[in-house]
PDBQT receptor file of N, H, CA, C and O in Angstrom, charges set to zero:
ATOM      1  N   ASN A   1       0.816  -1.185   0.000  1.00  0.00    +0.000 N 
ATOM      2  CA  ASN A   1       0.000   0.000   0.000  1.00  0.00    +0.000 C 
ATOM      3  C   ASN A   1       0.870   1.264   0.000  1.00  0.00    +0.000 C 
ATOM      4  O   ASN A   1       0.509   2.259  -0.628  1.00  0.00    +0.000 OA
ATOM      5  N   ALA A   2       1.998   1.231   0.691  1.00  0.00    +0.000 N 
ATOM      6  H   ALA A   2       2.291   0.423   1.201  1.00  0.00    +0.000 HD
ATOM      7  CA  ALA A   2       2.869   2.400   0.744  1.00  0.00    +0.000 C 
ATOM      8  C   ALA A   2       3.435   2.735  -0.633  1.00  0.00    +0.000 C 
ATOM      9  O   ALA A   2       3.632   3.906  -0.956  1.00  0.00    +0.000 OA
ATOM     10  N   ILE A   3       3.693   1.725  -1.434  1.00  0.00    +0.000 N 
ATOM     11  H   ILE A   3       3.533   0.773  -1.171  1.00  0.00    +0.000 HD
ATOM     12  CA  ILE A   3       4.261   1.957  -2.761  1.00  0.00    +0.000 C 
ATOM     13  C   ILE A   3       3.274   2.730  -3.633  1.00  0.00    +0.000 C 
ATOM     14  O   ILE A   3       3.662   3.694  -4.293  1.00  0.00    +0.000 OA
ATOM     15  N   ILE A   4       2.022   2.328  -3.645  1.00  0.00    +0.000 N 
ATOM     16  H   ILE A   4       1.706   1.545  -3.109  1.00  0.00    +0.000 HD
ATOM     17  CA  ILE A   4       1.032   3.012  -4.472  1.00  0.00    +0.000 C 
ATOM     18  C   ILE A   4       0.725   4.400  -3.915  1.00  0.00    +0.000 C 
ATOM     19  O   ILE A   4       0.478   5.328  -4.685  1.00  0.00    +0.000 OA
ATOM     20  N   GLU A   5       0.737   4.558  -2.604  1.00  0.00    +0.000 N 
ATOM     21  H   GLU A   5       0.937   3.804  -1.978  1.00  0.00    +0.000 HD
ATOM     22  CA  GLU A   5       0.545   5.884  -2.015  1.00  0.00    +0.000 C 
ATOM     23  C   GLU A   5       1.678   6.814  -2.441  1.00  0.00    +0.000 C 
ATOM     24  O   GLU A   5       1.443   7.989  -2.725  1.00  0.00    +0.000 OA
ATOM     25  N   ASN A   6       2.901   6.298  -2.486  1.00  0.00    +0.000 N 
ATOM     26  H   ASN A   6       3.092   5.344  -2.255  1.00  0.00    +0.000 HD
ATOM     27  CA  ASN A   6       4.049   7.073  -2.931  1.00  0.00    +0.000 C 
ATOM     28  C   ASN A   6       3.871   7.484  -4.392  1.00  0.00    +0.000 C 
ATOM     29  O   ASN A   6       4.121   8.635  -4.750  1.00  0.00    +0.000 OA
ATOM     30  N   PHE A   7       3.436   6.540  -5.236  1.00  0.00    +0.000 N 
ATOM     31  H   PHE A   7       3.232   5.605  -4.945  1.00  0.00    +0.000 HD
ATOM     32  CA  PHE A   7       3.203   6.846  -6.649  1.00  0.00    +0.000 C 
ATOM     33  C   PHE A   7       2.156   7.938  -6.802  1.00  0.00    +0.000 C 
ATOM     34  O   PHE A   7       2.369   8.886  -7.558  1.00  0.00    +0.000 OA
ATOM     35  N   PHE A   8       1.030   7.828  -6.105  1.00  0.00    +0.000 N 
ATOM     36  H   PHE A   8       0.857   7.058  -5.491  1.00  0.00    +0.000 HD
ATOM     37  CA  PHE A   8      -0.016   8.838  -6.227  1.00  0.00    +0.000 C 
ATOM     38  C   PHE A   8       0.452  10.196  -5.704  1.00  0.00    +0.000 C 
ATOM     39  O   PHE A   8       0.019  11.231  -6.209  1.00  0.00    +0.000 OA
ATOM     40  N   GLY A   9       1.327  10.203  -4.703  1.00  0.00    +0.000 N 
ATOM     41  H   GLY A   9       1.679   9.362  -4.293  1.00  0.00    +0.000 HD
ATOM     42  CA  GLY A   9       1.913  11.459  -4.240  1.00  0.00    +0.000 C 
ATOM     43  C   GLY A   9       2.721  12.130  -5.339  1.00  0.00    +0.000 C 
ATOM     44  O   GLY A   9       2.612  13.337  -5.555  1.00  0.00    +0.000 OA
ATOM     45  N   HIS A  10       3.540  11.331  -6.040  1.00  0.00    +0.000 N 
ATOM     46  H   HIS A  10       3.628  10.350  -5.865  1.00  0.00    +0.000 HD
ATOM     47  CA  HIS A  10       4.305  11.864  -7.166  1.00  0.00    +0.000 C 
ATOM     48  C   HIS A  10       3.361  12.343  -8.273  1.00  0.00    +0.000 C 
ATOM     49  O   HIS A  10       3.547  13.429  -8.823  1.00  0.00    +0.000 OA
ATOM     50  N   LEU A  11       2.362  11.545  -8.593  1.00  0.00    +0.000 N 
ATOM     51  H   LEU A  11       2.210  10.663  -8.147  1.00  0.00    +0.000 HD
ATOM     52  CA  LEU A  11       1.411  11.892  -9.648  1.00  0.00    +0.000 C 
ATOM     53  C   LEU A  11       0.742  13.227  -9.355  1.00  0.00    +0.000 C 
ATOM     54  O   LEU A  11       0.661  14.088 -10.230  1.00  0.00    +0.000 OA
ATOM     55  N   LYS A  12       0.267  13.401  -8.139  1.00  0.00    +0.000 N 
ATOM     56  H   LYS A  12       0.332  12.701  -7.428  1.00  0.00    +0.000 HD
ATOM     57  CA  LYS A  12      -0.418  14.643  -7.782  1.00  0.00    +0.000 C 
ATOM     58  C   LYS A  12       0.538  15.828  -7.816  1.00  0.00    +0.000 C 
ATOM     59  O   LYS A  12       0.187  16.886  -8.339  1.00  0.00    +0.000 OA
ATOM     60  N   GLU A  13       1.721  15.671  -7.276  1.00  0.00    +0.000 N 
ATOM     61  H   GLU A  13       2.006  14.812  -6.852  1.00  0.00    +0.000 HD
ATOM     62  CA  GLU A  13       2.674  16.786  -7.220  1.00  0.00    +0.000 C 
ATOM     63  C   GLU A  13       3.182  17.157  -8.611  1.00  0.00    +0.000 C 
ATOM     64  O   GLU A  13       3.275  18.340  -8.940  1.00  0.00    +0.000 OA
ATOM     65  N   GLU A  14       3.506  16.173  -9.417  1.00  0.00    +0.000 N 
ATOM     66  H   GLU A  14       3.431  15.213  -9.150  1.00  0.00    +0.000 HD
ATOM     67  CA  GLU A  14       4.128  16.441 -10.711  1.00  0.00    +0.000 C 
ATOM     68  C   GLU A  14       3.124  16.709 -11.826  1.00  0.00    +0.000 C 
ATOM     69  O   GLU A  14       3.508  17.229 -12.874  1.00  0.00    +0.000 OA
ATOM     70  N   MET A  15       1.857  16.374 -11.636  1.00  0.00    +0.000 N 
ATOM     71  H   MET A  15       1.545  15.952 -10.785  1.00  0.00    +0.000 HD
ATOM     72  CA  MET A  15       0.911  16.490 -12.714  1.00  0.00    +0.000 C 
ATOM     73  C   MET A  15      -0.300  17.369 -12.372  1.00  0.00    +0.000 C 
ATOM     74  O   MET A  15      -0.619  18.281 -13.134  1.00  0.00    +0.000 OA
ATOM     75  N   PHE A  16      -0.960  17.126 -11.282  1.00  0.00    +0.000 N 
ATOM     76  H   PHE A  16      -0.701  16.385 -10.662  1.00  0.00    +0.000 HD
ATOM     77  CA  PHE A  16      -2.227  17.794 -10.989  1.00  0.00    +0.000 C 
ATOM     78  C   PHE A  16      -2.076  19.203 -10.421  1.00  0.00    +0.000 C 
ATOM     79  O   PHE A  16      -2.888  20.074 -10.729  1.00  0.00    +0.000 OA
ATOM     80  N   HIS A  17      -1.080  19.440  -9.619  1.00  0.00    +0.000 N 
ATOM     81  H   HIS A  17      -0.420  18.732  -9.369  1.00  0.00    +0.000 HD
ATOM     82  CA  HIS A  17      -0.986  20.726  -8.930  1.00  0.00    +0.000 C 
ATOM     83  C   HIS A  17      -0.608  21.877  -9.864  1.00  0.00    +0.000 C 
ATOM     84  O   HIS A  17      -0.697  23.040  -9.471  1.00  0.00    +0.000 OA
ATOM     85  N   HIS A  18      -0.190  21.573 -11.084  1.00  0.00    +0.000 N 
ATOM     86  H   HIS A  18      -0.117  20.628 -11.403  1.00  0.00    +0.000 HD
ATOM     87  CA  HIS A  18       0.295  22.611 -11.972  1.00  0.00    +0.000 C 
ATOM     88  C   HIS A  18      -0.566  22.791 -13.224  1.00  0.00    +0.000 C 
ATOM     89  O   HIS A  18      -0.294  23.683 -14.027  1.00  0.00    +0.000 OA
ATOM     90  N   THR A  19      -1.580  21.976 -13.404  1.00  0.00    +0.000 N 
ATOM     91  H   THR A  19      -1.801  21.251 -12.751  1.00  0.00    +0.000 HD
ATOM     92  CA  THR A  19      -2.348  21.989 -14.643  1.00  0.00    +0.000 C 
ATOM     93  C   THR A  19      -3.845  21.875 -14.368  1.00  0.00    +0.000 C 
ATOM     94  O   THR A  19      -4.270  21.178 -13.446  1.00  0.00    +0.000 OA
ATOM     95  N   ARG A  20      -4.620  22.558 -15.167  1.00  0.00    +0.000 N 
ATOM     96  H   ARG A  20      -4.275  23.123 -15.916  1.00  0.00    +0.000 HD
ATOM     97  CA  ARG A  20      -6.072  22.403 -15.113  1.00  0.00    +0.000 C 
ATOM     98  C   ARG A  20      -6.501  21.727 -16.411  1.00  0.00    +0.000 C 
ATOM     99  O   ARG A  20      -6.165  22.196 -17.499  1.00  0.00    +0.000 OA
ATOM    100  N   TYR A  21      -7.235  20.639 -16.299  1.00  0.00    +0.000 N 
ATOM    101  H   TYR A  21      -7.509  20.258 -15.416  1.00  0.00    +0.000 HD
ATOM    102  CA  TYR A  21      -7.675  19.865 -17.462  1.00  0.00    +0.000 C 
ATOM    103  C   TYR A  21      -9.102  20.269 -17.825  1.00  0.00    +0.000 C 
ATOM    104  O   TYR A  21      -9.968  20.396 -16.959  1.00  0.00    +0.000 OA
ATOM    105  N   LEU A  22      -9.324  20.465 -19.116  1.00  0.00    +0.000 N 
ATOM    106  H   LEU A  22      -8.620  20.361 -19.819  1.00  0.00    +0.000 HD
ATOM    107  CA  LEU A  22     -10.605  20.991 -19.577  1.00  0.00    +0.000 C 
ATOM    108  C   LEU A  22     -11.695  19.937 -19.681  1.00  0.00    +0.000 C 
ATOM    109  O   LEU A  22     -12.881  20.259 -19.609  1.00  0.00    +0.000 OA
ATOM    110  N   ASN A  23     -11.293  18.652 -19.855  1.00  0.00    +0.000 N 
ATOM    111  H   ASN A  23     -10.329  18.391 -19.913  1.00  0.00    +0.000 HD
ATOM    112  CA  ASN A  23     -12.297  17.593 -19.949  1.00  0.00    +0.000 C 
ATOM    113  C   ASN A  23     -11.680  16.262 -19.513  1.00  0.00    +0.000 C 
ATOM    114  O   ASN A  23     -10.470  16.173 -19.301  1.00  0.00    +0.000 OA
ATOM    115  N   LEU A  24     -12.503  15.245 -19.382  1.00  0.00    +0.000 N 
ATOM    116  H   LEU A  24     -13.485  15.316 -19.554  1.00  0.00    +0.000 HD
ATOM    117  CA  LEU A  24     -12.032  13.943 -18.908  1.00  0.00    +0.000 C 
ATOM    118  C   LEU A  24     -11.101  13.262 -19.905  1.00  0.00    +0.000 C 
ATOM    119  O   LEU A  24     -10.186  12.544 -19.501  1.00  0.00    +0.000 OA
ATOM    120  N   ASP A  25     -11.321  13.475 -21.203  1.00  0.00    +0.000 N 
ATOM    121  H   ASP A  25     -12.064  14.058 -21.531  1.00  0.00    +0.000 HD
ATOM    122  CA  ASP A  25     -10.436  12.872 -22.195  1.00  0.00    +0.000 C 
ATOM    123  C   ASP A  25      -9.016  13.408 -22.065  1.00  0.00    +0.000 C 
ATOM    124  O   ASP A  25      -8.055  12.645 -22.161  1.00  0.00    +0.000 OA
ATOM    125  N   ALA A  26      -8.875  14.701 -21.850  1.00  0.00    +0.000 N 
ATOM    126  H   ALA A  26      -9.656  15.322 -21.772  1.00  0.00    +0.000 HD
ATOM    127  CA  ALA A  26      -7.552  15.305 -21.672  1.00  0.00    +0.000 C 
ATOM    128  C   ALA A  26      -6.897  14.765 -20.402  1.00  0.00    +0.000 C 
ATOM    129  O   ALA A  26      -5.701  14.476 -20.402  1.00  0.00    +0.000 OA
ATOM    130  N   LEU A  27      -7.656  14.629 -19.335  1.00  0.00    +0.000 N 
ATOM    131  H   LEU A  27      -8.628  14.864 -19.335  1.00  0.00    +0.000 HD
ATOM    132  CA  LEU A  27      -7.134  14.080 -18.082  1.00  0.00    +0.000 C 
ATOM    133  C   LEU A  27      -6.711  12.629 -18.268  1.00  0.00    +0.000 C 
ATOM    134  O   LEU A  27      -5.641  12.231 -17.810  1.00  0.00    +0.000 OA
ATOM    135  N   HIS A  28      -7.540  11.841 -18.933  1.00  0.00    +0.000 N 
ATOM    136  H   HIS A  28      -8.409  12.165 -19.305  1.00  0.00    +0.000 HD
ATOM    137  CA  HIS A  28      -7.246  10.424 -19.165  1.00  0.00    +0.000 C 
ATOM    138  C   HIS A  28      -5.957  10.265 -19.963  1.00  0.00    +0.000 C 
ATOM    139  O   HIS A  28      -5.111   9.441 -19.615  1.00  0.00    +0.000 OA
ATOM    140  N   THR A  29      -5.801  11.040 -21.021  1.00  0.00    +0.000 N 
ATOM    141  H   THR A  29      -6.488  11.709 -21.304  1.00  0.00    +0.000 HD
ATOM    142  CA  THR A  29      -4.589  10.993 -21.842  1.00  0.00    +0.000 C 
ATOM    143  C   THR A  29      -3.371  11.421 -21.033  1.00  0.00    +0.000 C 
ATOM    144  O   THR A  29      -2.309  10.809 -21.143  1.00  0.00    +0.000 OA
ATOM    145  N   ALA A  30      -3.515  12.463 -20.225  1.00  0.00    +0.000 N 
ATOM    146  H   ALA A  30      -4.378  12.960 -20.136  1.00  0.00    +0.000 HD
ATOM    147  CA  ALA A  30      -2.400  12.943 -19.405  1.00  0.00    +0.000 C 
ATOM    148  C   ALA A  30      -1.966  11.882 -18.389  1.00  0.00    +0.000 C 
ATOM    149  O   ALA A  30      -0.770  11.704 -18.160  1.00  0.00    +0.000 OA
ATOM    150  N   ILE A  31      -2.919  11.181 -17.783  1.00  0.00    +0.000 N 
ATOM    151  H   ILE A  31      -3.891  11.326 -17.969  1.00  0.00    +0.000 HD
ATOM    152  CA  ILE A  31      -2.575  10.136 -16.814  1.00  0.00    +0.000 C 
ATOM    153  C   ILE A  31      -1.866   8.983 -17.503  1.00  0.00    +0.000 C 
ATOM    154  O   ILE A  31      -0.878   8.470 -16.977  1.00  0.00    +0.000 OA
ATOM    155  N   GLU A  32      -2.347   8.563 -18.665  1.00  0.00    +0.000 N 
ATOM    156  H   GLU A  32      -3.149   8.980 -19.092  1.00  0.00    +0.000 HD
ATOM    157  CA  GLU A  32      -1.671   7.488 -19.401  1.00  0.00    +0.000 C 
ATOM    158  C   GLU A  32      -0.251   7.891 -19.782  1.00  0.00    +0.000 C 
ATOM    159  O   GLU A  32       0.680   7.097 -19.645  1.00  0.00    +0.000 OA
ATOM    160  N   ASP A  33      -0.082   9.122 -20.260  1.00  0.00    +0.000 N 
ATOM    161  H   ASP A  33      -0.838   9.767 -20.371  1.00  0.00    +0.000 HD
ATOM    162  CA  ASP A  33       1.247   9.607 -20.626  1.00  0.00    +0.000 C 
ATOM    163  C   ASP A  33       2.162   9.672 -19.407  1.00  0.00    +0.000 C 
ATOM    164  O   ASP A  33       3.342   9.332 -19.494  1.00  0.00    +0.000 OA
ATOM    165  N   TYR A  34       1.618  10.108 -18.271  1.00  0.00    +0.000 N 
ATOM    166  H   TYR A  34       0.660  10.384 -18.200  1.00  0.00    +0.000 HD
ATOM    167  CA  TYR A  34       2.417  10.195 -17.053  1.00  0.00    +0.000 C 
ATOM    168  C   TYR A  34       2.872   8.811 -16.600  1.00  0.00    +0.000 C 
ATOM    169  O   TYR A  34       4.035   8.634 -16.237  1.00  0.00    +0.000 OA
ATOM    170  N   ILE A  35       1.990   7.846 -16.615  1.00  0.00    +0.000 N 
ATOM    171  H   ILE A  35       1.045   7.989 -16.910  1.00  0.00    +0.000 HD
ATOM    172  CA  ILE A  35       2.352   6.488 -16.192  1.00  0.00    +0.000 C 
ATOM    173  C   ILE A  35       3.422   5.917 -17.107  1.00  0.00    +0.000 C 
ATOM    174  O   ILE A  35       4.364   5.281 -16.635  1.00  0.00    +0.000 OA
ATOM    175  N   ASP A  36       3.290   6.135 -18.411  1.00  0.00    +0.000 N 
ATOM    176  H   ASP A  36       2.524   6.651 -18.794  1.00  0.00    +0.000 HD
ATOM    177  CA  ASP A  36       4.313   5.674 -19.355  1.00  0.00    +0.000 C 
ATOM    178  C   ASP A  36       5.649   6.349 -19.056  1.00  0.00    +0.000 C 
ATOM    179  O   ASP A  36       6.682   5.682 -19.006  1.00  0.00    +0.000 OA
ATOM    180  N   TRP A  37       5.635   7.659 -18.860  1.00  0.00    +0.000 N 
ATOM    181  H   TRP A  37       4.795   8.201 -18.901  1.00  0.00    +0.000 HD
ATOM    182  CA  TRP A  37       6.867   8.391 -18.539  1.00  0.00    +0.000 C 
ATOM    183  C   TRP A  37       7.452   7.904 -17.211  1.00  0.00    +0.000 C 
ATOM    184  O   TRP A  37       8.659   7.682 -17.111  1.00  0.00    +0.000 OA
ATOM    185  N   PHE A  38       6.620   7.739 -16.211  1.00  0.00    +0.000 N 
ATOM    186  H   PHE A  38       5.639   7.919 -16.292  1.00  0.00    +0.000 HD
ATOM    187  CA  PHE A  38       7.073   7.324 -14.879  1.00  0.00    +0.000 C 
ATOM    188  C   PHE A  38       7.781   5.969 -14.943  1.00  0.00    +0.000 C 
ATOM    189  O   PHE A  38       8.807   5.772 -14.291  1.00  0.00    +0.000 OA
ATOM    190  N   ASN A  39       7.242   5.053 -15.715  1.00  0.00    +0.000 N 
ATOM    191  H   ASN A  39       6.409   5.214 -16.245  1.00  0.00    +0.000 HD
ATOM    192  CA  ASN A  39       7.810   3.710 -15.781  1.00  0.00    +0.000 C 
ATOM    193  C   ASN A  39       9.004   3.593 -16.711  1.00  0.00    +0.000 C 
ATOM    194  O   ASN A  39       9.912   2.805 -16.447  1.00  0.00    +0.000 OA
ATOM    195  N   ASN A  40       9.024   4.360 -17.796  1.00  0.00    +0.000 N 
ATOM    196  H   ASN A  40       8.286   5.000 -18.011  1.00  0.00    +0.000 HD
ATOM    197  CA  ASN A  40      10.037   4.151 -18.822  1.00  0.00    +0.000 C 
ATOM    198  C   ASN A  40      11.135   5.203 -18.878  1.00  0.00    +0.000 C 
ATOM    199  O   ASN A  40      12.245   4.897 -19.313  1.00  0.00    +0.000 OA
ATOM    200  N   ASP A  41      10.867   6.417 -18.457  1.00  0.00    +0.000 N 
ATOM    201  H   ASP A  41       9.965   6.666 -18.103  1.00  0.00    +0.000 HD
ATOM    202  CA  ASP A  41      11.843   7.489 -18.636  1.00  0.00    +0.000 C 
ATOM    203  C   ASP A  41      12.319   8.139 -17.345  1.00  0.00    +0.000 C 
ATOM    204  O   ASP A  41      13.457   8.604 -17.288  1.00  0.00    +0.000 OA
ATOM    205  N   ARG A  42      11.508   8.186 -16.330  1.00  0.00    +0.000 N 
ATOM    206  H   ARG A  42      10.584   7.807 -16.376  1.00  0.00    +0.000 HD
ATOM    207  CA  ARG A  42      11.845   8.889 -15.094  1.00  0.00    +0.000 C 
ATOM    208  C   ARG A  42      12.913   8.100 -14.336  1.00  0.00    +0.000 C 
ATOM    209  O   ARG A  42      12.712   6.939 -13.982  1.00  0.00    +0.000 OA
ATOM    210  N   ILE A  43      14.043   8.750 -14.096  1.00  0.00    +0.000 N 
ATOM    211  H   ILE A  43      14.206   9.693 -14.383  1.00  0.00    +0.000 HD
ATOM    212  CA  ILE A  43      15.101   8.053 -13.360  1.00  0.00    +0.000 C 
ATOM    213  C   ILE A  43      14.823   8.139 -11.864  1.00  0.00    +0.000 C 
ATOM    214  O   ILE A  43      14.148   9.052 -11.390  1.00  0.00    +0.000 OA
ATOM    215  N   SER A  44      15.356   7.174 -11.141  1.00  0.00    +0.000 N 
ATOM    216  H   SER A  44      15.905   6.432 -11.526  1.00  0.00    +0.000 HD
ATOM    217  CA  SER A  44      15.162   7.110  -9.703  1.00  0.00    +0.000 C 
ATOM    218  C   SER A  44      16.495   6.840  -9.042  1.00  0.00    +0.000 C 
ATOM    219  O   SER A  44      17.212   5.918  -9.431  1.00  0.00    +0.000 OA
ATOM    220  N   LEU A  45      16.829   7.634  -8.049  1.00  0.00    +0.000 N 
ATOM    221  H   LEU A  45      16.247   8.383  -7.732  1.00  0.00    +0.000 HD
ATOM    222  CA  LEU A  45      18.068   7.396  -7.314  1.00  0.00    +0.000 C 
ATOM    223  C   LEU A  45      18.000   6.063  -6.572  1.00  0.00    +0.000 C 
ATOM    224  O   LEU A  45      19.024   5.412  -6.363  1.00  0.00    +0.000 OA
ATOM    225  N   ARG A  46      16.819   5.668  -6.185  1.00  0.00    +0.000 N 
ATOM    226  H   ARG A  46      15.987   6.197  -6.356  1.00  0.00    +0.000 HD
ATOM    227  CA  ARG A  46      16.646   4.385  -5.507  1.00  0.00    +0.000 C 
ATOM    228  C   ARG A  46      17.021   3.219  -6.415  1.00  0.00    +0.000 C 
ATOM    229  O   ARG A  46      17.432   2.159  -5.941  1.00  0.00    +0.000 OA
ATOM    230  N   PHE A  47      16.877   3.421  -7.718  1.00  0.00    +0.000 N 
ATOM    231  H   PHE A  47      16.543   4.282  -8.103  1.00  0.00    +0.000 HD
ATOM    232  CA  PHE A  47      17.210   2.384  -8.702  1.00  0.00    +0.000 C 
ATOM    233  C   PHE A  47      18.537   2.674  -9.388  1.00  0.00    +0.000 C 
ATOM    234  O   PHE A  47      18.733   2.305 -10.545  1.00  0.00    +0.000 OA
ATOM    235  N   ASP A  48      19.448   3.333  -8.681  1.00  0.00    +0.000 N 
ATOM    236  H   ASP A  48      19.289   3.633  -7.741  1.00  0.00    +0.000 HD
ATOM    237  CA  ASP A  48      20.786   3.634  -9.202  1.00  0.00    +0.000 C 
ATOM    238  C   ASP A  48      20.740   4.447 -10.491  1.00  0.00    +0.000 C 
ATOM    239  O   ASP A  48      21.543   4.202 -11.391  1.00  0.00    +0.000 OA
ATOM    240  N   GLY A  49      19.832   5.400 -10.605  1.00  0.00    +0.000 N 
ATOM    241  H   GLY A  49      19.179   5.599  -9.874  1.00  0.00    +0.000 HD
ATOM    242  CA  GLY A  49      19.749   6.269 -11.759  1.00  0.00    +0.000 C 
ATOM    243  C   GLY A  49      19.054   5.660 -12.961  1.00  0.00    +0.000 C 
ATOM    244  O   GLY A  49      19.122   6.213 -14.059  1.00  0.00    +0.000 OA
ATOM    245  N   LEU A  50      18.388   4.534 -12.775  1.00  0.00    +0.000 N 
ATOM    246  H   LEU A  50      18.333   4.085 -11.883  1.00  0.00    +0.000 HD
ATOM    247  CA  LEU A  50      17.663   3.872 -13.867  1.00  0.00    +0.000 C 
ATOM    248  C   LEU A  50      16.166   4.106 -13.709  1.00  0.00    +0.000 C 
ATOM    249  O   LEU A  50      15.689   4.435 -12.623  1.00  0.00    +0.000 OA
ATOM    250  N   SER A  51      15.437   3.935 -14.795  1.00  0.00    +0.000 N 
ATOM    251  H   SER A  51      15.825   3.668 -15.678  1.00  0.00    +0.000 HD
ATOM    252  CA  SER A  51      13.980   3.968 -14.704  1.00  0.00    +0.000 C 
ATOM    253  C   SER A  51      13.509   2.628 -14.125  1.00  0.00    +0.000 C 
ATOM    254  O   SER A  51      14.283   1.671 -14.121  1.00  0.00    +0.000 OA
ATOM    255  N   PRO A  52      12.283   2.530 -13.644  1.00  0.00    +0.000 N 
ATOM    256  CA  PRO A  52      11.797   1.255 -13.118  1.00  0.00    +0.000 C 
ATOM    257  C   PRO A  52      11.886   0.112 -14.130  1.00  0.00    +0.000 C 
ATOM    258  O   PRO A  52      12.242  -1.007 -13.761  1.00  0.00    +0.000 OA
ATOM    259  N   VAL A  53      11.570   0.374 -15.392  1.00  0.00    +0.000 N 
ATOM    260  H   VAL A  53      11.281   1.283 -15.692  1.00  0.00    +0.000 HD
ATOM    261  CA  VAL A  53      11.635  -0.677 -16.415  1.00  0.00    +0.000 C 
ATOM    262  C   VAL A  53      13.077  -1.114 -16.640  1.00  0.00    +0.000 C 
ATOM    263  O   VAL A  53      13.346  -2.310 -16.743  1.00  0.00    +0.000 OA
ATOM    264  N   GLN A  54      14.006  -0.168 -16.717  1.00  0.00    +0.000 N 
ATOM    265  H   GLN A  54      13.787   0.804 -16.633  1.00  0.00    +0.000 HD
ATOM    266  CA  GLN A  54      15.413  -0.504 -16.897  1.00  0.00    +0.000 C 
ATOM    267  C   GLN A  54      15.946  -1.302 -15.707  1.00  0.00    +0.000 C 
ATOM    268  O   GLN A  54      16.679  -2.275 -15.880  1.00  0.00    +0.000 OA
ATOM    269  N   TYR A  55      15.572  -0.881 -14.506  1.00  0.00    +0.000 N 
ATOM    270  H   TYR A  55      14.977  -0.090 -14.365  1.00  0.00    +0.000 HD
ATOM    271  CA  TYR A  55      16.043  -1.574 -13.310  1.00  0.00    +0.000 C 
ATOM    272  C   TYR A  55      15.510  -3.005 -13.260  1.00  0.00    +0.000 C 
ATOM    273  O   TYR A  55      16.241  -3.935 -12.921  1.00  0.00    +0.000 OA
ATOM    274  N   ARG A  56      14.238  -3.174 -13.597  1.00  0.00    +0.000 N 
ATOM    275  H   ARG A  56      13.643  -2.419 -13.873  1.00  0.00    +0.000 HD
ATOM    276  CA  ARG A  56      13.633  -4.510 -13.607  1.00  0.00    +0.000 C 
ATOM    277  C   ARG A  56      14.310  -5.404 -14.648  1.00  0.00    +0.000 C 
ATOM    278  O   ARG A  56      14.582  -6.574 -14.378  1.00  0.00    +0.000 OA
ATOM    279  N   ALA A  57      14.584  -4.858 -15.838  1.00  0.00    +0.000 N 
ATOM    280  H   ALA A  57      14.363  -3.908 -16.058  1.00  0.00    +0.000 HD
ATOM    281  CA  ALA A  57      15.244  -5.639 -16.888  1.00  0.00    +0.000 C 
ATOM    282  C   ALA A  57      16.652  -6.029 -16.461  1.00  0.00    +0.000 C 
ATOM    283  O   ALA A  57      17.093  -7.146 -16.729  1.00  0.00    +0.000 OA
ATOM    284  N   GLN A  58      17.353  -5.129 -15.807  1.00  0.00    +0.000 N 
ATOM    285  H   GLN A  58      16.994  -4.221 -15.589  1.00  0.00    +0.000 HD
ATOM    286  CA  GLN A  58      18.704  -5.413 -15.330  1.00  0.00    +0.000 C 
ATOM    287  C   GLN A  58      18.672  -6.510 -14.260  1.00  0.00    +0.000 C 
ATOM    288  O   GLN A  58      19.515  -7.407 -14.258  1.00  0.00    +0.000 OA
ATOM    289  N   ALA A  59      17.696  -6.430 -13.357  1.00  0.00    +0.000 N 
ATOM    290  H   ALA A  59      17.011  -5.702 -13.359  1.00  0.00    +0.000 HD
ATOM    291  CA  ALA A  59      17.595  -7.437 -12.301  1.00  0.00    +0.000 C 
ATOM    292  C   ALA A  59      17.253  -8.808 -12.864  1.00  0.00    +0.000 C 
ATOM    293  O   ALA A  59      17.764  -9.818 -12.382  1.00  0.00    +0.000 OA
ATOM    294  N   LEU A  60      16.400  -8.855 -13.872  1.00  0.00    +0.000 N 
ATOM    295  H   LEU A  60      15.985  -8.034 -14.264  1.00  0.00    +0.000 HD
ATOM    296  CA  LEU A  60      16.022 -10.124 -14.470  1.00  0.00    +0.000 C 
ATOM    297  C   LEU A  60      17.155 -10.736 -15.292  1.00  0.00    +0.000 C 
ATOM    298  O   LEU A  60      17.237 -11.957 -15.425  1.00  0.00    +0.000 OA
ATOM    299  N   ALA A  61      18.023  -9.896 -15.839  1.00  0.00    +0.000 N 
ATOM    300  H   ALA A  61      17.957  -8.904 -15.730  1.00  0.00    +0.000 HD
ATOM    301  CA  ALA A  61      19.142 -10.375 -16.645  1.00  0.00    +0.000 C 
ATOM    302  C   ALA A  61      20.254 -10.950 -15.783  1.00  0.00    +0.000 C 
ATOM    303  O   ALA A  61      21.066 -11.740 -16.265  1.00  0.00    +0.000 OA
ATOM    304  N   ALA A  62      20.300 -10.569 -14.526  1.00  0.00    +0.000 N 
ATOM    305  H   ALA A  62      19.641  -9.928 -14.134  1.00  0.00    +0.000 HD
ATOM    306  CA  ALA A  62      21.380 -11.029 -13.627  1.00  0.00    +0.000 C 
ATOM    307  C   ALA A  62      21.167 -12.436 -13.156  1.00  0.00    +0.000 C 
ATOM    308  O   ALA A  62      21.982 -12.964 -12.400  1.00  0.00    +0.000 OA
TER     309      ALA A  62
């Protein structure tokens, strides 16, 4: 539960607090884009500077 709470904290801080969405379609697209960015491009110091997908692939290759 703490992991998802942490994710939603990042989502709200990095996405919602700075933008007003005009309709649900725009919000839906923004959330999908954010999740894709969060998993594939956003680096994390906890993962030694890798994105979650890169870190998972590295761990599985070992």
